[in-house]
Backbone as CSV, one residue per row, in Angstrom:
resi,resn,N_x,N_y,N_z,CA_x,CA_y,CA_z,C_x,C_y,C_z
1,MET,99.917,77.683,116.528,100.453,79.018,116.450,99.328,80.009,116.726
2,MET,99.662,81.064,117.431,98.711,82.105,117.786,99.148,83.407,117.127
3,ASN,98.196,84.211,116.693,98.492,85.512,116.116,98.004,86.604,117.049
4,VAL,98.781,87.669,117.137,98.362,88.871,117.842,98.330,89.987,116.806
5,TYR,97.178,90.622,116.678,96.982,91.699,115.716,97.115,93.019,116.457
6,MET,97.894,93.953,115.858,98.153,95.212,116.561,98.035,96.406,115.630
7,ILE,97.664,97.530,116.223,97.809,98.836,115.596,98.923,99.511,116.372
8,VAL,99.950,99.954,115.655,101.152,100.486,116.292,101.373,101.941,115.897
9,THR,102.261,102.609,116.652,102.621,103.980,116.303,103.384,103.963,114.989
10,ASN,103.258,105.034,114.249,103.900,105.103,112.934,105.225,105.866,113.027
11,ASP,106.085,105.402,113.918,107.406,105.986,114.071,108.424,104.855,114.162
12,LYS,109.661,105.172,114.470,110.696,104.135,114.488,110.524,103.141,115.632
13,PHE,109.748,103.488,116.651,109.592,102.598,117.797,108.497,101.549,117.606
14,ARG,107.483,101.842,116.780,106.400,100.897,116.464,105.736,100.355,117.731
15,LEU,105.420,101.236,118.668,104.809,100.834,119.937,103.340,100.479,119.739
16,PRO,102.864,99.431,120.407,101.454,99.035,120.235,100.502,100.037,120.889
17,LEU,99.465,100.411,120.133,98.404,101.261,120.655,97.207,100.418,121.062
18,TYR,96.860,99.466,120.197,95.759,98.527,120.436,96.215,97.153,119.989
19,TRP,95.695,96.101,120.625,96.024,94.746,120.213,94.871,93.817,120.534
20,GLY,94.879,92.657,119.877,93.846,91.667,120.120,94.229,90.328,119.529
21,ASP,93.565,89.284,119.988,93.827,87.931,119.494,93.152,87.674,118.158
22,SER,92.251,88.556,117.761,91.563,88.414,116.477,91.370,89.805,115.882
23,ILE,91.057,89.833,114.604,90.790,91.112,113.946,89.561,91.761,114.573
24,ALA,88.556,90.954,114.899,87.338,91.481,115.511,87.638,92.129,116.865
25,GLU,88.476,91.489,117.666,88.831,92.039,118.973,89.622,93.334,118.821
26,LEU,90.555,93.370,117.874,91.331,94.582,117.619,90.411,95.714,117.174
27,ALA,89.487,95.431,116.272,88.557,96.456,115.793,87.717,97.001,116.948
28,LYS,87.282,96.131,117.838,86.473,96.553,118.987,87.266,97.486,119.900
29,HIS,88.506,97.109,120.219,89.344,97.927,121.106,89.682,99.274,120.474
30,ALA,89.889,99.287,119.157,90.292,100.505,118.454,89.093,101.352,118.017
31,HIS,87.878,100.873,118.286,86.650,101.583,117.892,86.606,101.807,116.385
32,MET,86.938,100.751,115.646,86.931,100.790,114.186,86.053,99.661,113.677
33,THR,85.716,99.710,112.403,84.934,98.626,111.835,85.846,97.440,111.542
34,TYR,85.262,96.266,111.553,86.001,95.045,111.243,86.618,95.151,109.851
35,GLU,85.841,95.651,108.898,86.295,95.737,107.511,87.516,96.638,107.363
36,ALA,87.534,97.769,108.065,88.666,98.692,107.986,89.941,98.047,108.532
37,VAL,89.822,97.373,109.662,90.991,96.724,110.260,91.454,95.561,109.387
38,GLU,90.525,94.764,108.891,90.895,93.638,108.036,91.618,94.119,106.778
39,ARG,91.132,95.189,106.171,91.771,95.733,104.979,93.194,96.199,105.298
40,GLY,93.384,96.870,106.427,94.710,97.328,106.828,95.659,96.177,107.110
41,ILE,95.162,95.141,107.766,95.989,93.965,108.061,96.408,93.289,106.760
42,ARG,95.477,93.109,105.842,95.805,92.459,104.561,96.828,93.266,103.778
43,ARG,96.639,94.577,103.719,97.594,95.421,102.989,98.983,95.328,103.618
44,SER,99.033,95.271,104.922,100.302,95.160,105.633,100.972,93.815,105.373
45,MET,100.182,92.735,105.440,100.738,91.391,105.280,101.255,91.136,103.867
46,TYR,100.610,91.723,102.866,100.992,91.459,101.489,101.865,92.554,100.895
47,GLY,102.372,93.451,101.741,103.344,94.450,101.305,102.789,95.571,100.457
48,LYS,101.491,95.819,100.525,100.903,96.888,99.721,100.985,98.238,100.424
49,SER,101.425,98.231,101.655,101.570,99.469,102.414,102.920,99.421,103.118
50,GLN,103.829,100.322,102.730,105.186,100.275,103.269,105.268,100.679,104.739
51,HIS,104.530,101.674,105.127,104.607,102.174,106.507,103.252,102.005,107.179
52,SER,102.832,100.778,107.297,101.512,100.478,107.830,101.491,100.608,109.346
53,LYS,100.336,100.989,109.870,100.167,101.034,111.320,99.678,99.698,111.857
54,TYR,99.502,98.722,110.983,99.021,97.398,111.379,100.169,96.399,111.384
55,GLU,100.174,95.519,112.374,101.185,94.468,112.450,100.532,93.185,112.942
56,VAL,101.078,92.067,112.475,100.650,90.751,112.950,101.885,90.054,113.495
57,VAL,101.803,89.610,114.743,102.910,88.886,115.371,102.466,87.437,115.533
58,HIS,103.263,86.525,115.005,102.981,85.092,115.099,103.717,84.543,116.318
59,ILE,102.979,83.925,117.226,103.561,83.383,118.455,103.342,81.871,118.454
60,SER,104.420,81.142,118.610,104.344,79.693,118.630,103.796,79.236,119.988
61,GLU,103.036,78.161,119.994,102.475,77.623,121.237,103.585,77.129,122.158
62,ASP,104.667,76.629,121.590,105.814,76.178,122.375,106.766,77.357,122.529
63,ASP,106.691,78.030,123.654,107.502,79.224,123.863,108.908,78.906,124.358
64,GLY,109.246,77.632,124.476,110.584,77.226,124.868,110.820,77.231,126.370
65,ASN,109.808,77.431,127.169,109.972,77.466,128.617,109.474,76.170,129.271
66,GLY,109.767,75.083,128.676,109.259,73.889,129.312,109.759,72.695,128.725
């Protein structure tokens, strides 16, 4: 399984602003510190932030096209 980490718009559309295959890559693209992004991702994943700008999408290696 692969994860894609994203910072999204904080509206009903939740459009991606920045994304990366790792927290470090996302932090680099967003010009933020690793610690800030990691804290936001954790808060989002564990439900401590209701309207978080951080999202994690889990993508299975078997995408069903084969």
